[in-house]
LODO-878378 format. One record per residue (C-alpha): residue number from 1; residue in one letter; z, x, y. Coordinates in nm, 2 decimals. Layout:
REM LODO-878378
{resi=NUM | resn=A | Z=Z | X=X | Y=Y}
...
REM end
This chain:
REM LODO-878378
{resi=1 | resn=X | Z=7.78 | X=23.51 | Y=5.73}
{resi=2 | resn=X | Z=7.71 | X=23.15 | Y=5.78}
{resi=3 | resn=X | Z=7.94 | X=23.14 | Y=6.09}
{resi=4 | resn=X | Z=7.74 | X=23.43 | Y=6.24}
{resi=5 | resn=X | Z=7.41 | X=23.25 | Y=6.17}
{resi=6 | resn=X | Z=7.53 | X=22.93 | Y=6.34}
{resi=7 | resn=X | Z=7.66 | X=23.13 | Y=6.64}
{resi=8 | resn=X | Z=7.32 | X=23.31 | Y=6.68}
{resi=9 | resn=X | Z=7.14 | X=22.98 | Y=6.64}
{resi=10 | resn=X | Z=7.35 | X=22.81 | Y=6.92}
{resi=11 | resn=X | Z=7.29 | X=23.11 | Y=7.15}
{resi=12 | resn=X | Z=6.91 | X=23.10 | Y=7.09}
{resi=13 | resn=X | Z=6.92 | X=22.72 | Y=7.16}
{resi=14 | resn=X | Z=7.11 | X=22.77 | Y=7.48}
{resi=15 | resn=X | Z=6.87 | X=23.04 | Y=7.60}
{resi=16 | resn=X | Z=6.58 | X=22.81 | Y=7.51}
{resi=17 | resn=X | Z=6.73 | X=22.53 | Y=7.72}
{resi=18 | resn=X | Z=6.78 | X=22.77 | Y=8.01}
{resi=19 | resn=X | Z=6.42 | X=22.88 | Y=7.99}
{resi=20 | resn=X | Z=6.31 | X=22.52 | Y=7.97}
{resi=21 | resn=X | Z=6.52 | X=22.43 | Y=8.28}
{resi=22 | resn=X | Z=6.38 | X=22.73 | Y=8.47}
{resi=23 | resn=X | Z=6.02 | X=22.61 | Y=8.39}
{resi=24 | resn=X | Z=6.10 | X=22.25 | Y=8.49}
{resi=25 | resn=X | Z=6.26 | X=22.38 | Y=8.82}
{resi=26 | resn=X | Z=5.97 | X=22.60 | Y=8.90}
{resi=27 | resn=X | Z=5.73 | X=22.31 | Y=8.81}
{resi=28 | resn=X | Z=5.91 | X=22.08 | Y=9.05}
{resi=29 | resn=X | Z=5.89 | X=22.34 | Y=9.33}
{resi=30 | resn=X | Z=5.52 | X=22.39 | Y=9.27}
{resi=31 | resn=X | Z=5.47 | X=22.01 | Y=9.27}
{resi=32 | resn=X | Z=5.63 | X=21.98 | Y=9.61}
{resi=33 | resn=X | Z=5.44 | X=22.28 | Y=9.75}
{resi=34 | resn=X | Z=5.11 | X=22.12 | Y=9.65}
{resi=35 | resn=X | Z=5.18 | X=21.76 | Y=9.75}
{resi=36 | resn=X | Z=5.41 | X=21.81 | Y=10.06}
{resi=37 | resn=X | Z=5.13 | X=21.75 | Y=10.30}
{resi=38 | resn=X | Z=5.02 | X=21.43 | Y=10.12}
{resi=39 | resn=X | Z=5.38 | X=21.29 | Y=10.12}
{resi=40 | resn=X | Z=5.41 | X=21.37 | Y=10.50}
{resi=41 | resn=X | Z=5.08 | X=21.18 | Y=10.57}
{resi=42 | resn=X | Z=5.19 | X=20.88 | Y=10.36}
{resi=43 | resn=X | Z=5.52 | X=20.85 | Y=10.56}
{resi=44 | resn=X | Z=5.35 | X=20.90 | Y=10.90}
{resi=45 | resn=X | Z=5.07 | X=20.64 | Y=10.81}
{resi=46 | resn=X | Z=5.34 | X=20.39 | Y=10.70}
{resi=47 | resn=X | Z=5.52 | X=20.44 | Y=11.03}
{resi=48 | resn=X | Z=5.19 | X=20.40 | Y=11.22}
{resi=49 | resn=X | Z=5.11 | X=20.08 | Y=11.04}
{resi=50 | resn=X | Z=5.45 | X=19.94 | Y=11.14}
{resi=51 | resn=X | Z=5.40 | X=20.05 | Y=11.50}
{resi=52 | resn=X | Z=5.03 | X=19.96 | Y=11.52}
{resi=53 | resn=X | Z=4.94 | X=20.32 | Y=11.61}
{resi=54 | resn=X | Z=4.59 | X=20.45 | Y=11.53}
{resi=55 | resn=X | Z=4.65 | X=20.82 | Y=11.58}
{resi=56 | resn=X | Z=4.57 | X=21.08 | Y=11.32}
{resi=57 | resn=X | Z=4.88 | X=21.17 | Y=11.11}
{resi=58 | resn=X | Z=4.81 | X=21.54 | Y=11.16}
{resi=59 | resn=X | Z=4.84 | X=21.49 | Y=11.53}
{resi=60 | resn=X | Z=5.20 | X=21.36 | Y=11.50}
{resi=61 | resn=X | Z=5.49 | X=21.58 | Y=11.61}
{resi=62 | resn=X | Z=5.66 | X=21.50 | Y=11.28}
{resi=63 | resn=X | Z=5.38 | X=21.63 | Y=11.06}
{resi=64 | resn=X | Z=5.49 | X=21.99 | Y=11.04}
{resi=65 | resn=X | Z=5.86 | X=21.91 | Y=11.02}
{resi=66 | resn=X | Z=5.80 | X=21.66 | Y=10.73}
{resi=67 | resn=X | Z=5.60 | X=21.93 | Y=10.55}
{resi=68 | resn=X | Z=5.89 | X=22.16 | Y=10.58}
{resi=69 | resn=X | Z=6.13 | X=21.89 | Y=10.47}
{resi=70 | resn=X | Z=5.94 | X=21.82 | Y=10.15}
{resi=71 | resn=X | Z=5.93 | X=22.19 | Y=10.07}
{resi=72 | resn=X | Z=6.31 | X=22.21 | Y=10.12}
{resi=73 | resn=X | Z=6.34 | X=21.90 | Y=9.90}
{resi=74 | resn=X | Z=6.15 | X=22.09 | Y=9.62}
{resi=75 | resn=X | Z=6.38 | X=22.39 | Y=9.66}
{resi=76 | resn=X | Z=6.69 | X=22.16 | Y=9.65}
{resi=77 | resn=X | Z=6.57 | X=21.99 | Y=9.33}
{resi=78 | resn=X | Z=6.48 | X=22.32 | Y=9.17}
{resi=79 | resn=X | Z=6.83 | X=22.46 | Y=9.24}
{resi=80 | resn=X | Z=6.99 | X=22.16 | Y=9.08}
{resi=81 | resn=X | Z=6.77 | X=22.19 | Y=8.77}
{resi=82 | resn=X | Z=6.81 | X=22.57 | Y=8.73}
{resi=83 | resn=X | Z=7.11 | X=22.69 | Y=8.53}
{resi=84 | resn=X | Z=7.31 | X=22.81 | Y=8.83}
{resi=85 | resn=X | Z=7.68 | X=22.81 | Y=8.90}
{resi=86 | resn=X | Z=7.86 | X=22.49 | Y=9.01}
{resi=87 | resn=X | Z=7.97 | X=22.65 | Y=9.34}
{resi=88 | resn=X | Z=7.61 | X=22.74 | Y=9.43}
{resi=89 | resn=X | Z=7.49 | X=22.39 | Y=9.36}
{resi=90 | resn=X | Z=7.77 | X=22.24 | Y=9.58}
{resi=91 | resn=X | Z=7.67 | X=22.47 | Y=9.87}
{resi=92 | resn=X | Z=7.30 | X=22.39 | Y=9.83}
{resi=93 | resn=X | Z=7.39 | X=22.01 | Y=9.83}
{resi=94 | resn=X | Z=7.59 | X=22.06 | Y=10.14}
{resi=95 | resn=X | Z=7.31 | X=22.25 | Y=10.32}
{resi=96 | resn=X | Z=7.05 | X=21.99 | Y=10.21}
{resi=97 | resn=X | Z=7.27 | X=21.70 | Y=10.33}
{resi=98 | resn=X | Z=7.29 | X=21.87 | Y=10.67}
{resi=99 | resn=X | Z=6.91 | X=21.91 | Y=10.68}
{resi=100 | resn=X | Z=6.86 | X=21.54 | Y=10.58}
{resi=101 | resn=X | Z=7.09 | X=21.43 | Y=10.86}
{resi=102 | resn=X | Z=6.90 | X=21.65 | Y=11.11}
{resi=103 | resn=X | Z=6.56 | X=21.51 | Y=11.01}
{resi=104 | resn=X | Z=6.68 | X=21.15 | Y=11.01}
{resi=105 | resn=X | Z=6.83 | X=21.20 | Y=11.36}
{resi=106 | resn=X | Z=6.52 | X=21.36 | Y=11.48}
{resi=107 | resn=X | Z=6.30 | X=21.08 | Y=11.34}
{resi=108 | resn=X | Z=6.52 | X=20.82 | Y=11.52}
{resi=109 | resn=X | Z=6.51 | X=21.02 | Y=11.84}
{resi=110 | resn=X | Z=6.13 | X=21.01 | Y=11.85}
{resi=111 | resn=X | Z=6.16 | X=20.63 | Y=11.86}
{resi=112 | resn=X | Z=6.38 | X=20.65 | Y=12.17}
{resi=113 | resn=X | Z=6.11 | X=20.72 | Y=12.43}
{resi=114 | resn=X | Z=5.98 | X=20.52 | Y=12.72}
{resi=115 | resn=X | Z=5.65 | X=20.45 | Y=12.54}
{resi=116 | resn=X | Z=5.79 | X=20.36 | Y=12.20}
{resi=117 | resn=X | Z=5.76 | X=19.99 | Y=12.09}
{resi=118 | resn=X | Z=6.13 | X=19.98 | Y=11.99}
{resi=119 | resn=X | Z=6.25 | X=20.09 | Y=12.33}
{resi=120 | resn=X | Z=6.01 | X=19.86 | Y=12.51}
{resi=121 | resn=X | Z=6.14 | X=19.57 | Y=12.31}
{resi=122 | resn=X | Z=6.51 | X=19.62 | Y=12.38}
{resi=123 | resn=X | Z=6.56 | X=19.84 | Y=12.68}
{resi=124 | resn=X | Z=6.24 | X=19.83 | Y=12.90}
{resi=125 | resn=X | Z=6.31 | X=19.84 | Y=13.28}
{resi=126 | resn=X | Z=6.08 | X=19.83 | Y=13.57}
{resi=127 | resn=X | Z=6.24 | X=20.15 | Y=13.71}
{resi=128 | resn=X | Z=6.09 | X=20.46 | Y=13.55}
{resi=129 | resn=X | Z=6.39 | X=20.67 | Y=13.64}
{resi=130 | resn=X | Z=6.63 | X=20.42 | Y=13.47}
{resi=131 | resn=X | Z=6.40 | X=20.43 | Y=13.16}
{resi=132 | resn=X | Z=6.40 | X=20.81 | Y=13.14}
{resi=133 | resn=X | Z=6.78 | X=20.83 | Y=13.21}
{resi=134 | resn=X | Z=6.86 | X=20.56 | Y=12.94}
{resi=135 | resn=X | Z=6.64 | X=20.74 | Y=12.68}
{resi=136 | resn=X | Z=6.82 | X=21.06 | Y=12.74}
{resi=137 | resn=X | Z=7.16 | X=20.90 | Y=12.71}
{resi=138 | resn=X | Z=7.07 | X=20.72 | Y=12.39}
{resi=139 | resn=X | Z=6.93 | X=21.04 | Y=12.24}
{resi=140 | resn=X | Z=7.24 | X=21.23 | Y=12.34}
{resi=141 | resn=X | Z=7.47 | X=20.97 | Y=12.18}
{resi=142 | resn=X | Z=7.26 | X=20.98 | Y=11.86}
{resi=143 | resn=X | Z=7.28 | X=21.36 | Y=11.83}
{resi=144 | resn=X | Z=7.66 | X=21.35 | Y=11.90}
{resi=145 | resn=X | Z=7.71 | X=21.10 | Y=11.62}
{resi=146 | resn=X | Z=7.51 | X=21.32 | Y=11.39}
{resi=147 | resn=X | Z=7.71 | X=21.63 | Y=11.48}
{resi=148 | resn=X | Z=8.04 | X=21.45 | Y=11.43}
{resi=149 | resn=X | Z=7.91 | X=21.32 | Y=11.09}
{resi=150 | resn=X | Z=7.82 | X=21.67 | Y=10.98}
{resi=151 | resn=X | Z=8.15 | X=21.81 | Y=11.09}
{resi=152 | resn=X | Z=8.34 | X=21.55 | Y=10.89}
{resi=153 | resn=X | Z=8.13 | X=21.63 | Y=10.59}
{resi=154 | resn=X | Z=8.21 | X=22.00 | Y=10.63}
{resi=155 | resn=X | Z=8.58 | X=21.92 | Y=10.64}
{resi=156 | resn=X | Z=8.53 | X=21.71 | Y=10.32}
{resi=157 | resn=X | Z=8.34 | X=21.97 | Y=10.13}
{resi=158 | resn=X | Z=8.56 | X=22.18 | Y=9.89}
{resi=159 | resn=X | Z=8.39 | X=22.50 | Y=9.97}
{resi=160 | resn=X | Z=8.53 | X=22.84 | Y=10.08}
{resi=161 | resn=X | Z=8.29 | X=22.96 | Y=10.34}
{resi=162 | resn=X | Z=8.50 | X=23.25 | Y=10.43}
{resi=163 | resn=X | Z=8.72 | X=23.12 | Y=10.71}
{resi=164 | resn=X | Z=8.51 | X=22.81 | Y=10.82}
{resi=165 | resn=X | Z=8.81 | X=22.59 | Y=10.74}
{resi=166 | resn=X | Z=9.01 | X=22.78 | Y=11.00}
{resi=167 | resn=X | Z=8.72 | X=22.74 | Y=11.24}
{resi=168 | resn=X | Z=8.71 | X=22.36 | Y=11.19}
{resi=169 | resn=X | Z=9.08 | X=22.34 | Y=11.24}
{resi=170 | resn=X | Z=9.05 | X=22.54 | Y=11.55}
{resi=171 | resn=X | Z=8.81 | X=22.28 | Y=11.69}
{resi=172 | resn=X | Z=9.10 | X=22.04 | Y=11.72}
{resi=173 | resn=X | Z=9.30 | X=22.29 | Y=11.92}
{resi=174 | resn=X | Z=9.01 | X=22.38 | Y=12.14}
{resi=175 | resn=X | Z=8.92 | X=22.01 | Y=12.21}
{resi=176 | resn=X | Z=9.14 | X=22.01 | Y=12.52}
{resi=177 | resn=X | Z=8.97 | X=22.31 | Y=12.66}
{resi=178 | resn=X | Z=8.63 | X=22.15 | Y=12.59}
{resi=179 | resn=X | Z=8.74 | X=21.83 | Y=12.76}
{resi=180 | resn=X | Z=8.83 | X=22.03 | Y=13.07}
{resi=181 | resn=X | Z=8.51 | X=22.21 | Y=13.07}
{resi=182 | resn=X | Z=8.31 | X=21.89 | Y=13.03}
{resi=183 | resn=X | Z=8.46 | X=21.74 | Y=13.35}
{resi=184 | resn=X | Z=8.17 | X=21.86 | Y=13.56}
{resi=185 | resn=X | Z=7.92 | X=21.72 | Y=13.30}
{resi=186 | resn=X | Z=8.09 | X=21.38 | Y=13.30}
{resi=187 | resn=X | Z=8.11 | X=21.38 | Y=13.68}
{resi=188 | resn=X | Z=7.74 | X=21.46 | Y=13.70}
{resi=189 | resn=X | Z=7.65 | X=21.19 | Y=13.45}
{resi=190 | resn=X | Z=7.85 | X=20.93 | Y=13.64}
{resi=191 | resn=X | Z=7.68 | X=21.04 | Y=13.97}
{resi=192 | resn=X | Z=7.34 | X=21.01 | Y=13.80}
{resi=193 | resn=X | Z=7.43 | X=20.66 | Y=13.69}
{resi=194 | resn=X | Z=7.53 | X=20.58 | Y=14.04}
{resi=195 | resn=X | Z=7.20 | X=20.71 | Y=14.18}
{resi=196 | resn=X | Z=7.01 | X=20.49 | Y=13.93}
{resi=197 | resn=X | Z=7.21 | X=20.18 | Y=14.00}
{resi=198 | resn=X | Z=7.23 | X=20.21 | Y=14.38}
{resi=199 | resn=X | Z=6.87 | X=20.34 | Y=14.41}
{resi=200 | resn=X | Z=6.91 | X=20.55 | Y=14.73}
{resi=201 | resn=X | Z=6.58 | X=20.70 | Y=14.61}
{resi=202 | resn=X | Z=6.34 | X=20.69 | Y=14.32}
{resi=203 | resn=X | Z=6.09 | X=20.94 | Y=14.17}
{resi=204 | resn=X | Z=5.82 | X=21.01 | Y=14.42}
{resi=205 | resn=X | Z=6.03 | X=20.96 | Y=14.74}
{resi=206 | resn=X | Z=6.06 | X=21.23 | Y=15.00}
{resi=207 | resn=X | Z=6.43 | X=21.29 | Y=15.06}
{resi=208 | resn=X | Z=6.65 | X=21.52 | Y=15.26}
{resi=209 | resn=X | Z=6.99 | X=21.64 | Y=15.12}
{resi=210 | resn=X | Z=7.17 | X=21.88 | Y=15.35}
{resi=211 | resn=X | Z=6.94 | X=22.17 | Y=15.42}
{resi=212 | resn=X | Z=6.70 | X=22.08 | Y=15.14}
{resi=213 | resn=X | Z=6.41 | X=21.83 | Y=15.15}
{resi=214 | resn=X | Z=6.12 | X=21.75 | Y=14.92}
{resi=215 | resn=X | Z=5.96 | X=21.50 | Y=14.69}
{resi=216 | resn=X | Z=6.18 | X=21.37 | Y=14.40}
{resi=217 | resn=X | Z=6.02 | X=21.47 | Y=14.06}
{resi=218 | resn=X | Z=6.30 | X=21.41 | Y=13.81}
{resi=219 | resn=X | Z=6.65 | X=21.26 | Y=13.78}
{resi=220 | resn=X | Z=6.85 | X=21.39 | Y=13.48}
{resi=221 | resn=X | Z=7.21 | X=21.35 | Y=13.36}
{resi=222 | resn=X | Z=7.35 | X=21.62 | Y=13.59}
{resi=223 | resn=X | Z=7.10 | X=21.69 | Y=13.86}
{resi=224 | resn=X | Z=6.80 | X=21.57 | Y=14.06}
{resi=225 | resn=X | Z=6.50 | X=21.80 | Y=14.10}
{resi=226 | resn=X | Z=6.29 | X=21.79 | Y=14.42}
{resi=227 | resn=X | Z=5.96 | X=21.97 | Y=14.51}
{resi=228 | resn=X | Z=5.97 | X=22.12 | Y=14.86}
{resi=229 | resn=X | Z=5.67 | X=22.15 | Y=15.09}
{resi=230 | resn=X | Z=5.61 | X=22.51 | Y=14.97}
{resi=231 | resn=X | Z=5.59 | X=22.38 | Y=14.61}
{resi=232 | resn=X | Z=5.93 | X=22.54 | Y=14.51}
{resi=233 | resn=X | Z=6.14 | X=22.32 | Y=14.28}
{resi=234 | resn=X | Z=6.50 | X=22.27 | Y=14.39}
{resi=235 | resn=X | Z=6.77 | X=22.14 | Y=14.16}
{resi=236 | resn=X | Z=7.06 | X=21.96 | Y=14.33}
{resi=237 | resn=X | Z=7.37 | X=21.84 | Y=14.13}
{resi=238 | resn=X | Z=7.40 | X=21.47 | Y=14.13}
{resi=239 | resn=X | Z=7.77 | X=21.50 | Y=14.23}
{resi=240 | resn=X | Z=7.65 | X=21.68 | Y=14.55}
{resi=241 | resn=X | Z=7.40 | X=21.40 | Y=14.63}
{resi=242 | resn=X | Z=7.66 | X=21.12 | Y=14.59}
{resi=243 | resn=X | Z=7.92 | X=21.31 | Y=14.81}
{resi=244 | resn=X | Z=7.68 | X=21.38 | Y=15.10}
{resi=245 | resn=X | Z=7.43 | X=21.20 | Y=15.33}
{resi=246 | resn=X | Z=7.08 | X=21.14 | Y=15.19}
{resi=247 | resn=X | Z=6.78 | X=21.07 | Y=15.41}
{resi=248 | resn=X | Z=6.51 | X=20.89 | Y=15.23}
{resi=249 | resn=X | Z=6.20 | X=20.93 | Y=15.45}
{resi=250 | resn=X | Z=6.00 | X=20.69 | Y=15.23}
{resi=251 | resn=X | Z=6.22 | X=20.40 | Y=15.34}
{resi=252 | resn=X | Z=6.09 | X=20.45 | Y=15.70}
{resi=253 | resn=X | Z=5.83 | X=20.20 | Y=15.82}
{resi=254 | resn=X | Z=5.73 | X=20.43 | Y=16.10}
{resi=255 | resn=X | Z=5.80 | X=20.77 | Y=16.24}
{resi=256 | resn=X | Z=5.90 | X=20.88 | Y=16.59}
{resi=257 | resn=X | Z=5.67 | X=21.10 | Y=16.81}
{resi=258 | resn=X | Z=5.77 | X=21.25 | Y=17.14}
{resi=259 | resn=X | Z=5.66 | X=21.53 | Y=17.35}
{resi=260 | resn=X | Z=5.66 | X=21.66 | Y=17.71}
{resi=261 | resn=X | Z=5.35 | X=21.75 | Y=17.91}
{resi=262 | resn=X | Z=5.42 | X=22.01 | Y=18.17}
{resi=263 | resn=X | Z=5.17 | X=21.97 | Y=18.45}
{resi=264 | resn=X | Z=5.12 | X=22.24 | Y=18.71}
{resi=265 | resn=X | Z=5.30 | X=22.18 | Y=19.04}
{resi=266 | resn=X | Z=4.97 | X=22.21 | Y=19.22}
{resi=267 | resn=X | Z=4.86 | X=21.88 | Y=19.06}
{resi=268 | resn=X | Z=4.83 | X=21.61 | Y=19.33}
{resi=269 | resn=X | Z=5.07 | X=21.30 | Y=19.29}
{resi=270 | resn=X | Z=4.78 | X=21.06 | Y=19.28}
{resi=271 | resn=X | Z=4.62 | X=21.25 | Y=18.99}
{resi=272 | resn=X | Z=4.96 | X=21.25 | Y=18.81}
{resi=273 | resn=X | Z=4.98 | X=20.87 | Y=18.84}
{resi=274 | resn=X | Z=4.63 | X=20.84 | Y=18.71}
{resi=275 | resn=X | Z=4.69 | X=21.07 | Y=18.42}
{resi=276 | resn=X | Z=5.01 | X=20.87 | Y=18.33}
{resi=277 | resn=X | Z=4.81 | X=20.54 | Y=18.32}
{resi=278 | resn=X | Z=4.52 | X=20.69 | Y=18.12}
{resi=279 | resn=X | Z=4.76 | X=20.85 | Y=17.86}
{resi=280 | resn=X | Z=4.93 | X=20.52 | Y=17.81}
{resi=281 | resn=X | Z=4.60 | X=20.33 | Y=17.77}
{resi=282 | resn=X | Z=4.46 | X=20.58 | Y=17.52}
{resi=283 | resn=X | Z=4.78 | X=20.58 | Y=17.31}
{resi=284 | resn=X | Z=4.80 | X=20.20 | Y=17.30}
{resi=285 | resn=X | Z=4.45 | X=20.19 | Y=17.18}
{resi=286 | resn=X | Z=4.52 | X=20.43 | Y=16.89}
{resi=287 | resn=X | Z=4.53 | X=20.23 | Y=16.56}
{resi=288 | resn=X | Z=4.80 | X=20.46 | Y=16.42}
{resi=289 | resn=X | Z=5.04 | X=20.40 | Y=16.72}
{resi=290 | resn=X | Z=5.27 | X=20.10 | Y=16.75}
{resi=291 | resn=X | Z=5.15 | X=19.96 | Y=17.08}
{resi=292 | resn=X | Z=5.48 | X=19.82 | Y=17.20}
{resi=293 | resn=X | Z=5.67 | X=20.14 | Y=17.16}
{resi=294 | resn=X | Z=5.45 | X=20.36 | Y=17.39}
{resi=295 | resn=X | Z=5.65 | X=20.50 | Y=17.68}
{resi=296 | resn=X | Z=5.48 | X=20.74 | Y=17.93}
{resi=297 | resn=X | Z=5.68 | X=20.84 | Y=18.24}
{resi=298 | resn=X | Z=5.72 | X=21.12 | Y=18.48}
{resi=299 | resn=X | Z=6.05 | X=21.26 | Y=18.35}
{resi=300 | resn=X | Z=6.13 | X=21.55 | Y=18.58}
{resi=301 | resn=X | Z=6.01 | X=21.80 | Y=18.84}
{resi=302 | resn=X | Z=6.12 | X=22.15 | Y=18.77}
{resi=303 | resn=X | Z=6.07 | X=22.47 | Y=18.95}
{resi=304 | resn=X | Z=5.74 | X=22.53 | Y=18.78}
{resi=305 | resn=X | Z=5.60 | X=22.20 | Y=18.66}
{resi=306 | resn=X | Z=5.58 | X=21.82 | Y=18.68}
{resi=307 | resn=X | Z=5.70 | X=21.69 | Y=18.34}
{resi=308 | resn=X | Z=5.56 | X=21.38 | Y=18.18}
{resi=309 | resn=X | Z=5.77 | X=21.24 | Y=17.89}
{resi=310 | resn=X | Z=5.57 | X=21.07 | Y=17.61}
{resi=311 | resn=X | Z=5.76 | X=20.86 | Y=17.35}
{resi=312 | resn=X | Z=5.62 | X=20.63 | Y=17.08}
{resi=313 | resn=X | Z=5.63 | X=20.54 | Y=16.70}
{resi=314 | resn=X | Z=5.35 | X=20.61 | Y=16.46}
{resi=315 | resn=X | Z=5.28 | X=20.36 | Y=16.17}
{resi=316 | resn=X | Z=5.25 | X=20.64 | Y=15.91}
{resi=317 | resn=X | Z=5.59 | X=20.70 | Y=15.74}
{resi=318 | resn=X | Z=5.45 | X=20.94 | Y=15.48}
{resi=319 | resn=X | Z=5.50 | X=21.29 | Y=15.61}
{resi=320 | resn=X | Z=5.16 | X=21.44 | Y=15.55}
{resi=321 | resn=X | Z=4.98 | X=21.13 | Y=15.70}
{resi=322 | resn=X | Z=5.22 | X=21.14 | Y=16.00}
{resi=323 | resn=X | Z=5.12 | X=21.51 | Y=16.06}
{resi=324 | resn=X | Z=4.76 | X=21.40 | Y=16.07}
{resi=325 | resn=X | Z=4.83 | X=21.11 | Y=16.32}
{resi=326 | resn=X | Z=5.04 | X=21.35 | Y=16.53}
{resi=327 | resn=X | Z=4.75 | X=21.60 | Y=16.55}
{resi=328 | resn=X | Z=4.51 | X=21.32 | Y=16.67}
{resi=329 | resn=X | Z=4.76 | X=21.22 | Y=16.94}
{resi=330 | resn=X | Z=4.80 | X=21.58 | Y=17.06}
{resi=331 | resn=X | Z=4.43 | X=21.64 | Y=17.07}
{resi=332 | resn=X | Z=4.37 | X=21.32 | Y=17.27}
{resi=333 | resn=X | Z=4.63 | X=21.44 | Y=17.52}
{resi=334 | resn=X | Z=4.46 | X=21.78 | Y=17.56}
{resi=335 | resn=X | Z=4.13 | X=21.61 | Y=17.60}
{resi=336 | resn=X | Z=4.26 | X=21.39 | Y=17.89}
{resi=337 | resn=X | Z=4.41 | X=21.69 | Y=18.06}
{resi=338 | resn=X | Z=4.09 | X=21.89 | Y=18.04}
{resi=339 | resn=X | Z=3.89 | X=21.58 | Y=18.15}
{resi=340 | resn=X | Z=4.09 | X=21.56 | Y=18.47}
{resi=341 | resn=X | Z=4.08 | X=21.94 | Y=18.53}
{resi=342 | resn=X | Z=4.46 | X=21.96 | Y=18.53}
{resi=343 | resn=X | Z=4.63 | X=22.29 | Y=18.46}
{resi=344 | resn=X | Z=4.93 | X=22.29 | Y=18.23}
{resi=345 | resn=X | Z=5.22 | X=22.48 | Y=18.36}
{resi=346 | resn=X | Z=5.37 | X=22.78 | Y=18.19}
{resi=347 | resn=X | Z=5.70 | X=22.96 | Y=18.27}
{resi=348 | resn=X | Z=5.67 | X=23.17 | Y=18.58}
{resi=349 | resn=X | Z=5.90 | X=23.38 | Y=18.79}
{resi=350 | resn=X | Z=5.85 | X=23.45 | Y=19.16}
{resi=351 | resn=X | Z=5.98 | X=23.79 | Y=19.29}
{resi=352 | resn=X | Z=6.04 | X=23.82 | Y=19.67}
{resi=353 | resn=X | Z=6.05 | X=24.17 | Y=19.81}
{resi=354 | resn=X | Z=6.22 | X=24.22 | Y=20.14}
{resi=355 | resn=X | Z=6.11 | X=24.51 | Y=20.36}
{resi=356 | resn=X | Z=6.39 | X=24.68 | Y=20.56}
{resi=357 | resn=X | Z=6.34 | X=24.84 | Y=20.91}
{resi=358 | resn=X | Z=6.33 | X=25.22 | Y=20.88}
{resi=359 | resn=X | Z=6.46 | X=25.44 | Y=21.16}
{resi=360 | resn=X | Z=6.35 | X=25.79 | Y=21.23}
{resi=361 | resn=X | Z=6.48 | X=26.06 | Y=21.46}
{resi=362 | resn=X | Z=6.29 | X=26.34 | Y=21.61}
REM end
């Protein structure tokens, strides 16, 4: 009888302890639900003090993720307090460690930006493209290190996830295939590094690569994006750019302009000479034209016109401004032709009809 009483007493005590653990676990969870926002603000404010940032903590990109992190921390602590199985606790610890690694990696990644104080102190460059490219490389390396760390932890965990051990082992077998598949990625990254070091163009330049041309808007690991004249965005692999000719129109100090005026054959020779002199004088006085490059000459006499060849260089190298200067030059040429009452020639064809002698018999 005494033994039965002692056994019942020990069972009641064990149940009471379990109930007590459940209450503490739920209390911890409720505590973190209530104060998760406060903890997030304290962490962000501390970071802002270190970086001398005056932004509102709620405006930070890390505010919501930190709220979620502290909620998960409460769940993790509750699971460890509750009377659960050892295997379940090991799994929860494994999941939580992965989450912690993710959040730490993400927090460090936010520091690796062009505007962060840490980056400006150690890696700042005058070239914006190099800054952007360096930040992407550093963030990529950071995430790779975190991924490898998590994989190593998974291998070290003594947990049966239903075949995940076989999957991890298979990663070693598949590494050769992954390396082969990554060849293009590595080639693109090396090409991107070549573009940034050789600097054949920078963001904002108007370039021409093969049949494509446009303004450079971004240079990434694998590709360069340009915006064409019709506002379409074209993505060109860096490996293609480094293996072909690239024309950088922004490196020009001037642009070439040439045209041919086709005067009517009825135009007198004296008037042709006069027009040639006037055209040359007007173009040399144009502020957008490089005076020394102006060439105006009678180039040819065809079956329907007298051709005046005009050749010069315009100071404007930017394409849109060059189009404006070209328009002004063409309008001035038309004005001169109208002023001298000269007709411009157009393609014509003369048809001769020969009449034969007809014979009639009566």
